[in-house]
N, C-alpha and C positions, 0 to 999 in steps of 0.2 A: 470433485471439483477438478477441474484440467489444470487451471493459472490462465494465464494473458497470452496470447498466442505470437509467435514471433510478429506479425504484420502490425499487431496490434499497439506489441511495445515500443516500434519502429516509429506508428503514427505520435507515438506520445509521447517519447522522446522527439522531435522533430518540434511540434506542438510546444511545447517547451523552452525549451529556445529560440524560437519563438516568438513568445510571451517576455521572456527574458532580454532579449532585442531592443521588444518594441518598450519596454518598461508594465508592464500590459497584466496586474492584479484581475485583475477581474477575468481573463481570458485563462489564468491558470486554474483560478479557479473554477470557471468552467470542468477545464481540465479534470482538474477532479471530482467532479460530478460526474462524467463519464464515465471515470474508472469504477464510481464506485456505482454507478449503474450496470455497466460491466460487471461487475466480482457479484453481485449480486441476481444475475443471468445465472452466470457460471454455477456457483450456489444450486439456483429453482431448478435449471436442466441437470446436475451431478452432485443431487447435495452430499452430503459429510455424513454418513453412518455412524452409529458407539459399535456397530456391532461390524468392522472389519477386521483383517490383519491386519499382524502388525509390520509388515511390506505394504501393501498399502495402506497403513494410518502415514506411514511416512512417506509415500507419494504423494499424499495429501497434505501435508506439512509442506511439503514441495510447492503443491499449487500457491497453497498459503503464504507462504514467506515470497513468496515470487511478485503473486499482488502486494505483499508490502512492500519490494521490489520498486515495484511498478509505479505505486502512490509517491514513492519515499526517492525514486530519481524524478519527478517530474519536481518533486517539491524544490529538492536540489540543486535543480537546474536553472530553474528559476530565481532564487534567497540564497544560495551557498556561496559563498565567500571565490572571488578569483581573482585578486591579487590586482589591482585595486575593486575596491566590491562593485557589483555590475550598474547599479543606479543608486540614488539619495535615498532609497528608501531605507528605513530602521526596523527591524525586526521582517513579521508580517501580516498582513490584516487575521484583523477577527473570523472572517470567513473560512482561507484559509487554512487556520488552527480548528473549527468548528466541520468544517469539509475531512479534514485529518483523522478526527478523534472519532467523527461517522465511520472514517473506512474501516478507524481501528476496530471498533465493537461490531462493523460487521463484519470482520475478520474469526474477532473475539469466540462469537456464536459455533464456527468452524474449528475452534482450537480447542474450547471444552470436550468436542466431540470427537477430536483422537487423543488426547494425552491417555487417555485410560489405554490403548491397545495398544501409545508408548508407552505404558508404562511408567512416565511423567507425576511427579505427586502433585508440578503446576505449570504454572505458563506466565509469562509477563505478557505485557508489550506493551509500549511505552513511545506519545510523539514526544520531537526535544529537534528546538532548532538546530539549527536550519538543516539541518538532514533530512526531516522527515518518519516513519515507524520503525519503530523496530522489535524484535519478537526473543523469548529467551524461552525455555525449557527447563525446571529443573528436574533433575533423575535421583 
């Protein structure tokens, strides 16, 4: 897994702000769909393997965390507080939550592949309002 490139990250950042400015939840849901599609393509082109050296596993973990960061950034740009809140929507849509959970589930399989090489005893992946996805490893 390579993780998102700079151009993709910039495009997501701009679209997150545009969605927020227009208070368009459907747009942020489309952005989350595109992020998940990009993650799946990355995994297909660069599969995460359980039989990797520790250094490679750390690099793959960084890619996984980078994808989680992109999804979180898009979510936070739209939903996070900004004194005052950016629009009159309370919470987030069911579709946005479902899309974040789906992204987390996609990342979960990659995490399962690298934890052995990192000698981690376990991991957690959480979806929380309004910040998005967080990943934790236990050693």
